Residue frames as qw, qx, qy, qz and C-alpha x, y, z in Angstrom:
[[0.000, 0.887, 0.462, 0.000, 0.00, 0.00, 0.00],
 [0.378, 0.179, 0.002, 0.908, 1.28, 3.42, -1.00],
 [0.107, -0.730, -0.517, 0.433, -0.22, 6.18, 1.14],
 [0.332, 0.678, 0.315, 0.575, -1.19, 9.22, -0.92],
 [0.375, -0.487, -0.268, 0.742, -0.04, 12.69, 0.10],
 [0.093, 0.462, -0.130, -0.873, -1.18, 14.91, -2.75],
 [0.627, 0.571, 0.512, -0.137, -3.37, 15.23, -5.83],
 [0.411, -0.065, 0.510, 0.753, -2.00, 15.55, -9.33],
 [0.284, 0.734, 0.360, -0.501, -3.56, 18.52, -11.11],
 [0.016, 0.477, -0.536, -0.696, -1.64, 18.79, -14.39],
 [0.771, 0.384, 0.015, -0.508, -3.43, 17.82, -17.61],
 [0.828, 0.368, -0.423, 0.018, -0.61, 15.44, -18.54],
 [0.855, -0.501, 0.039, 0.129, 1.78, 13.28, -16.56],
 [0.710, 0.496, -0.134, 0.481, 4.90, 14.62, -18.25],
 [0.089, 0.662, -0.323, 0.671, 5.60, 17.08, -15.46],
 [0.783, -0.495, -0.364, -0.092, 5.10, 14.77, -12.50],
 [0.700, -0.139, -0.298, 0.634, 8.47, 15.79, -11.07],
 [0.117, 0.377, -0.014, 0.919, 7.45, 19.46, -10.87],
 [0.027, -0.260, -0.680, 0.685, 5.86, 20.94, -7.76],
 [0.351, 0.253, 0.030, -0.901, 3.35, 23.01, -9.76],
 [0.467, -0.003, -0.751, -0.468, 1.87, 19.80, -11.21],
 [0.413, -0.322, -0.823, 0.219, 0.60, 18.83, -7.76],
 [0.349, -0.776, -0.164, -0.499, -1.85, 20.49, -5.39],
 [0.549, 0.047, -0.578, 0.601, 0.32, 21.30, -2.39],
 [0.431, -0.841, -0.325, 0.034, -0.77, 22.53, 1.00],
 [0.025, 0.941, -0.258, 0.218, 1.33, 25.41, 2.39],
 [0.616, -0.608, 0.501, -0.008, 3.31, 23.02, 4.60],
 [0.867, 0.134, 0.431, 0.214, 4.17, 20.93, 1.52],
 [0.488, 0.867, 0.008, 0.100, 5.56, 23.75, -0.60],
 [0.489, -0.682, 0.459, 0.292, 9.24, 22.85, -0.57],
 [0.433, 0.621, -0.577, -0.307, 11.73, 22.24, -3.37],
 [0.178, 0.277, -0.944, -0.002, 11.90, 18.53, -4.16],
 [0.556, 0.026, 0.568, -0.606, 8.45, 17.72, -2.78],
 [0.801, 0.359, -0.144, -0.456, 7.17, 16.27, -6.07],
 [0.453, 0.451, -0.769, 0.020, 10.17, 13.95, -6.23],
 [0.239, -0.189, 0.830, -0.467, 9.15, 12.42, -2.90],
 [0.756, 0.236, 0.279, -0.543, 5.75, 11.45, -4.32],
 [0.713, 0.502, -0.438, -0.219, 7.45, 9.84, -7.32],
 [0.112, 0.423, -0.863, 0.254, 9.76, 7.95, -4.98],
 [0.550, -0.012, 0.652, -0.522, 6.76, 6.46, -3.16],
 [0.809, 0.413, -0.013, -0.419, 5.19, 5.40, -6.45],
 [0.526, 0.561, -0.639, -0.037, 8.44, 3.85, -7.66],
 [0.121, -0.321, 0.866, -0.364, 9.08, 1.94, -4.43],
 [0.701, 0.134, 0.458, -0.529, 5.53, 0.59, -4.49],
 [0.784, 0.499, -0.232, -0.286, 5.95, -0.62, -8.06],
 [0.326, 0.533, -0.770, 0.131, 9.33, -2.18, -7.30],
 [0.387, -0.216, 0.767, -0.464, 7.95, -3.98, -4.25],
 [0.797, 0.247, 0.337, -0.436, 5.03, -5.55, -6.10],
 [0.639, 0.589, -0.452, -0.202, 7.26, -6.54, -9.04],
 [0.056, 0.464, -0.858, 0.212, 9.23, -8.78, -6.66],
 [0.311, 0.080, 0.873, -0.366, 6.17, -10.81, -5.62],
 [0.199, -0.106, -0.705, -0.672, 3.83, -12.18, -8.29],
 [0.292, -0.512, -0.808, 0.012, 1.14, -12.77, -5.65],
 [0.187, -0.418, -0.361, 0.812, 1.13, -9.18, -4.38],
 [0.171, 0.823, 0.463, 0.282, -1.28, -6.34, -5.12],
 [0.301, -0.017, -0.128, 0.945, -0.26, -2.69, -5.15],
 [0.076, -0.817, -0.569, -0.052, -2.88, -0.34, -3.74],
 [0.179, 0.259, -0.084, 0.945, -2.57, 3.41, -4.00],
 [0.278, -0.630, -0.703, 0.177, -4.66, 4.80, -1.15],
 [0.139, -0.281, -0.182, 0.932, -6.15, 8.25, -0.68],
 [0.235, 0.687, 0.682, -0.087, -9.43, 10.05, -1.22],
 [0.221, 0.696, 0.278, 0.624, -10.66, 13.33, -2.70],
 [0.542, -0.508, -0.429, 0.513, -9.12, 15.29, 0.15],
 [0.252, -0.295, 0.024, 0.921, -8.52, 18.79, -1.27],
 [0.347, 0.737, 0.480, -0.327, -11.45, 21.02, -2.23],
 [0.189, 0.833, -0.205, -0.479, -9.39, 23.32, -4.42],
 [0.166, -0.328, 0.842, 0.396, -7.96, 20.36, -6.34],
 [0.645, 0.125, -0.347, -0.669, -11.44, 19.33, -7.43],
 [0.878, -0.159, 0.302, -0.337, -13.03, 15.89, -7.12],
 [0.701, 0.454, -0.546, 0.059, -9.87, 13.94, -7.90],
 [0.858, -0.512, 0.025, -0.012, -8.48, 11.37, -5.52],
 [0.236, -0.750, 0.610, 0.100, -4.93, 10.98, -4.29],
 [0.706, -0.073, 0.700, 0.075, -5.08, 7.30, -5.23],
 [0.687, 0.637, 0.343, 0.072, -6.15, 7.97, -8.82],
 [0.133, 0.946, -0.289, -0.070, -3.43, 10.63, -9.10],
 [0.394, -0.565, 0.716, 0.112, -0.73, 8.19, -8.10],
 [0.742, 0.220, 0.631, 0.054, -2.17, 5.46, -10.33],
 [0.551, 0.825, 0.122, -0.020, -2.16, 7.79, -13.35],
 [0.002, -0.862, 0.501, 0.072, 1.45, 8.81, -12.75],
 [0.573, -0.293, 0.762, 0.069, 2.48, 5.17, -12.31],
 [0.730, 0.487, 0.479, -0.012, 0.61, 4.28, -15.50],
 [0.380, 0.912, -0.124, -0.090, 2.44, 7.01, -17.41],
 [0.258, -0.701, 0.654, 0.120, 5.76, 5.44, -16.47],
 [0.711, 0.375, -0.504, -0.315, 4.90, 2.35, -18.53],
 [0.498, -0.396, 0.733, -0.241, 5.04, -0.42, -15.95],
 [0.153, 0.144, -0.933, -0.294, 5.31, -3.97, -17.24],
 [0.593, -0.238, -0.466, -0.612, 2.00, -5.75, -17.79],
 [0.615, -0.230, -0.733, 0.181, 2.45, -8.14, -14.84],
 [0.212, -0.210, -0.470, 0.831, 2.60, -5.16, -12.48],
 [0.216, -0.104, -0.214, -0.947, 0.02, -3.02, -14.25],
 [0.575, -0.334, -0.579, -0.472, -2.91, -5.38, -13.77],
 [0.611, -0.394, -0.605, 0.323, -2.06, -5.78, -10.07],
 [0.200, -0.039, -0.215, 0.955, -1.98, -2.01, -9.46],
 [0.209, -0.655, -0.664, -0.293, -5.30, -0.77, -8.07],
 [0.001, -0.424, 0.181, -0.888, -6.76, 2.00, -5.94],
 [0.303, -0.575, -0.696, 0.305, -8.44, 2.65, -2.61],
 [0.162, 0.438, 0.210, 0.859, -10.12, 6.05, -3.03],
 [0.426, -0.754, -0.377, -0.328, -11.70, 6.98, 0.28],
 [0.673, -0.350, -0.361, 0.543, -8.99, 7.26, 2.96],
 [0.019, -0.938, -0.093, -0.333, -8.75, 10.64, 4.69],
 [0.293, -0.822, 0.466, -0.149, -5.83, 9.98, 7.02],
 [0.224, 0.500, -0.836, 0.000, -3.02, 7.50, 7.60],
 [0.422, -0.047, 0.831, -0.358, -5.06, 5.14, 9.77],
 [0.729, 0.464, 0.276, -0.421, -7.71, 4.94, 7.08],
 [0.412, 0.629, -0.606, -0.260, -4.98, 4.36, 4.47],
 [0.002, -0.279, 0.953, -0.119, -4.18, 1.14, 6.31],
 [0.445, 0.196, 0.748, -0.451, -7.63, 0.02, 7.43],
 [0.639, 0.561, 0.083, -0.520, -9.41, 0.86, 4.19],
 [0.379, 0.558, -0.685, -0.276, -6.70, -0.83, 2.12],
 [0.186, -0.111, 0.958, -0.186, -7.12, -4.04, 4.11],
 [0.550, 0.419, 0.547, -0.472, -10.85, -3.90, 3.36],
 [0.527, 0.660, -0.258, -0.469, -10.23, -3.10, -0.30],
 [0.093, 0.410, -0.899, -0.127, -7.88, -6.08, -0.57],
 [0.354, 0.153, 0.876, -0.290, -10.62, -8.33, 0.81],
 [0.547, 0.595, 0.222, -0.546, -13.10, -6.77, -1.62],
 [0.422, 0.654, -0.499, -0.382, -10.80, -7.48, -4.56],
 [0.273, 0.380, -0.883, -0.030, -9.51, -10.93, -3.65],
 [0.797, -0.301, -0.384, -0.355, -12.06, -12.50, -1.32],
 [0.809, -0.298, -0.359, 0.358, -9.44, -12.92, 1.39],
 [0.276, -0.955, 0.081, 0.067, -7.30, -10.82, 3.72],
 [0.461, 0.730, -0.473, 0.177, -3.62, -10.03, 3.16],
 [0.902, -0.235, -0.247, 0.265, -1.08, -12.39, 4.69],
 [0.554, -0.240, -0.049, 0.796, 1.54, -9.65, 4.62],
 [0.144, 0.955, 0.256, 0.031, 1.31, -5.87, 4.41],
 [0.557, -0.070, 0.048, 0.826, 4.00, -3.49, 3.20],
 [0.053, 0.939, 0.293, -0.175, 3.35, 0.24, 3.63],
 [0.553, 0.236, 0.133, 0.788, 5.23, 2.81, 1.55],
 [0.112, -0.961, -0.230, -0.106, 5.43, 6.35, 2.91],
 [0.153, 0.828, -0.374, 0.390, 7.93, 8.77, 4.43],
 [0.606, 0.095, -0.685, 0.393, 10.57, 7.35, 6.72],
 [0.050, -0.218, 0.483, -0.847, 9.54, 9.72, 9.53],
 [0.695, -0.159, -0.018, -0.701, 6.07, 8.11, 9.57],
 [0.529, 0.143, -0.836, -0.020, 7.34, 4.60, 10.23],
 [0.020, -0.026, -0.805, 0.593, 6.51, 4.55, 13.94],
 [0.506, 0.157, 0.178, -0.829, 3.01, 5.84, 13.24],
 [0.750, 0.213, -0.410, -0.474, 2.25, 3.13, 10.69],
 [0.598, 0.208, -0.770, 0.082, 4.31, 0.20, 11.92],
 [0.162, -0.039, -0.784, 0.598, 3.52, 0.62, 15.61],
 [0.312, 0.182, 0.395, -0.845, 0.41, 2.75, 16.24],
 [0.656, 0.241, -0.202, -0.686, -1.77, 1.89, 13.24],
 [0.534, 0.168, -0.822, -0.104, -0.62, -1.71, 12.93],
 [0.070, -0.037, -0.839, 0.538, -1.30, -2.24, 16.63],
 [0.443, 0.154, 0.239, -0.850, -4.73, -0.60, 16.35],
 [0.790, 0.195, -0.292, -0.503, -5.84, -3.23, 13.82],
 [0.726, -0.396, 0.549, -0.121, -3.82, -5.88, 15.70],
 [0.831, 0.504, -0.229, -0.051, -2.05, -7.06, 12.56],
 [0.898, -0.310, 0.054, 0.307, 0.91, -9.34, 13.35],
 [0.129, -0.887, 0.319, 0.309, 4.18, -7.43, 13.58],
 [0.534, -0.277, 0.712, 0.362, 6.04, -10.30, 11.89],
 [0.476, 0.458, 0.681, 0.315, 3.87, -9.90, 8.77],
 [0.125, 0.965, 0.215, -0.084, 4.04, -6.11, 8.55],
 [0.662, -0.011, 0.180, 0.728, 6.76, -4.30, 6.61],
 [0.046, 0.935, 0.162, -0.313, 7.58, -0.66, 6.01],
 [0.635, 0.270, 0.243, 0.681, 9.38, 1.00, 3.10],
 [0.139, -0.897, -0.207, 0.366, 10.25, 4.55, 4.09],
 [0.566, 0.463, 0.148, 0.666, 11.70, 7.26, 1.87],
 [0.338, -0.313, -0.281, 0.842, 13.10, 10.59, 3.08],
 [0.151, 0.898, 0.344, -0.229, 11.28, 13.90, 3.07],
 [0.505, 0.722, -0.008, 0.474, 12.73, 16.63, 0.88],
 [0.557, -0.004, -0.380, 0.739, 15.72, 18.23, 2.65],
 [0.061, -0.337, 0.045, -0.939, 13.92, 21.57, 3.02],
 [0.643, -0.421, -0.260, -0.585, 10.94, 19.90, 4.72],
 [0.636, -0.022, -0.734, 0.238, 12.68, 17.59, 7.19],
 [0.117, 0.051, -0.574, 0.809, 12.67, 19.78, 10.28],
 [0.495, -0.047, 0.066, -0.865, 9.04, 20.87, 9.95],
 [0.743, -0.019, -0.572, -0.348, 7.99, 17.31, 9.07],
 [0.467, 0.005, -0.780, 0.416, 9.59, 15.92, 12.22],
 [0.132, 0.001, 0.454, -0.881, 7.78, 18.46, 14.41],
 [0.629, 0.013, -0.173, -0.758, 4.45, 17.85, 12.73],
 [0.685, 0.022, -0.718, -0.120, 4.85, 14.09, 12.96],
 [0.217, 0.025, -0.756, 0.617, 5.53, 14.26, 16.70],
 [0.397, 0.034, 0.254, -0.881, 2.23, 16.08, 17.18],
 [0.735, 0.070, -0.385, -0.554, 0.23, 13.63, 15.06],
 [0.540, 0.067, -0.821, 0.173, 1.78, 10.63, 16.82],
 [0.021, 0.001, 0.654, -0.756, 0.79, 12.06, 20.19],
 [0.577, 0.066, 0.017, -0.814, -2.78, 12.49, 18.93],
 [0.763, 0.085, -0.561, -0.310, -2.99, 8.89, 17.73],
 [0.295, 0.108, -0.832, 0.457, -1.55, 7.66, 21.03],
 [0.269, 0.100, 0.521, -0.804, -4.57, 9.21, 22.75],
 [0.689, 0.397, 0.205, -0.571, -7.04, 8.33, 19.99],
 [0.420, -0.248, 0.804, 0.340, -5.79, 5.16, 18.21],
 [0.413, 0.442, 0.771, 0.200, -8.75, 4.97, 15.84],
 [0.138, -0.006, 0.245, 0.960, -8.84, 8.66, 14.92],
 [0.166, -0.532, -0.750, -0.356, -12.51, 8.95, 15.73],
 [0.316, -0.841, -0.402, 0.174, -12.72, 11.86, 18.16],
 [0.363, -0.761, 0.037, 0.537, -11.39, 15.34, 18.79],
 [0.067, 0.747, -0.354, -0.558, -8.81, 16.92, 16.51],
 [0.217, -0.168, 0.876, 0.397, -8.19, 13.79, 14.43],
 [0.313, 0.545, 0.777, -0.031, -11.89, 13.42, 13.69],
 [0.188, 0.865, 0.139, -0.445, -12.19, 17.11, 12.76],
 [0.098, -0.550, 0.614, 0.558, -9.20, 16.78, 10.44],
 [0.293, 0.156, 0.906, 0.261, -10.91, 13.87, 8.68],
 [0.284, 0.753, 0.551, -0.223, -14.09, 15.87, 8.20],
 [0.069, 0.831, -0.181, -0.521, -12.02, 18.65, 6.65],
 [0.113, -0.374, 0.792, 0.469, -10.53, 16.18, 4.21],
 [0.274, 0.378, 0.876, 0.123, -13.93, 15.20, 2.83],
 [0.119, 0.335, -0.005, -0.934, -14.93, 18.38, 0.94],
 [0.405, 0.065, -0.588, -0.697, -17.07, 16.46, -1.55],
 [0.643, -0.135, 0.428, -0.621, -19.03, 14.54, 1.10],
 [0.540, 0.231, -0.767, -0.258, -18.20, 11.08, -0.17],
 [0.863, -0.328, 0.136, -0.361, -20.02, 8.19, 1.50],
 [0.098, -0.520, 0.848, -0.019, -17.55, 5.62, 2.81],
 [0.776, 0.071, -0.457, -0.429, -18.47, 2.22, 1.32],
 [0.471, 0.135, -0.818, 0.301, -16.60, 0.17, 3.91],
 [0.352, -0.372, 0.857, 0.058, -17.05, -2.18, 5.70],
 [0.851, 0.419, 0.150, -0.278, -19.10, -3.38, 2.75],
 [0.661, 0.609, -0.434, 0.053, -16.72, -5.79, 1.10],
 [0.380, 0.303, -0.760, 0.432, -15.07, -6.85, 4.35],
 [0.641, -0.545, -0.214, -0.496, -17.89, -7.93, 6.69],
 [0.818, -0.199, -0.456, 0.288, -15.55, -9.97, 8.91],
 [0.436, -0.086, -0.313, 0.839, -14.02, -6.75, 10.29],
 [0.165, -0.727, -0.426, -0.513, -17.25, -4.77, 10.57],
 [0.585, -0.736, -0.293, 0.173, -16.67, -4.32, 14.30],
 [0.594, -0.203, 0.043, 0.777, -13.26, -2.75, 13.75],
 [0.146, 0.435, 0.336, 0.822, -14.82, -0.03, 11.60],
 [0.395, -0.742, -0.368, -0.397, -17.39, 0.79, 14.27],
 [0.708, -0.453, -0.338, 0.423, -14.99, 0.76, 17.21],
 [0.142, 0.813, -0.067, 0.560, -14.01, 4.07, 18.79],
 [0.754, -0.626, -0.146, 0.137, -12.21, 3.08, 21.98],
 [0.007, 0.902, -0.418, 0.109, -9.01, 4.37, 23.50],
 [0.538, -0.388, 0.748, 0.035, -7.81, 0.81, 24.10],
 [0.077, 0.241, -0.828, -0.501, -7.24, -1.84, 21.44],
 [0.709, 0.018, -0.291, -0.643, -10.22, -3.38, 19.68],
 [0.458, -0.312, 0.769, -0.317, -11.26, -6.44, 21.73],
 [0.863, 0.266, 0.174, -0.392, -13.13, -8.44, 19.08],
 [0.760, -0.065, 0.568, 0.308, -11.89, -11.30, 16.93],
 [0.304, 0.758, -0.303, -0.491, -10.11, -10.54, 13.65],
 [0.923, 0.359, -0.085, -0.112, -9.36, -12.75, 10.62],
 [0.560, 0.581, -0.502, 0.311, -5.59, -12.54, 11.22],
 [0.577, -0.630, 0.391, -0.344, -5.72, -13.53, 14.90]]
């Protein structure tokens, strides 16, 4: 799973390495930012090419009002498609187009995998920034109780100009998820609402009925119910 961080707004994919081809929030406007998105896409493609049984999911919804009703996932898919991936990778590259934050990137992608394949993933590899590894590999993985031995993380660096601010912002978000592991109250919930400018209905847990309870859970301790990967 490649977690989306931006929406591609250019009419063609030829300028994917240019910042003005992407809709960037003020905190993202740094030289080299576009290259970090391309790195995530490339790592995701390389990972799935190594395993003929793997799926690559680009995850991310229509999160930016001023970018129009385009999803992060579809943006990344289009850029990947423009790079001319080999056929064996192309047909296994799909999208999850509703996630509004990093926890939903993980949870919704698990559900989407079940929807697509009829089963749940045996292994999960997340591709994102290296500074988000603890958030994904510890906090979010623990929240869905996915086995640590079957969870992998491929982190790439932030652009040099963004590293200091990214580290500070990440520390804040981690502290929020420590208090609210499922992102369903307070500031994390408000952030999610702000990332749904087009009022999309979330289709899940349709497609993954076995983890229906996980979608409804809003506790501050770990979900106590049974899960398919227990």
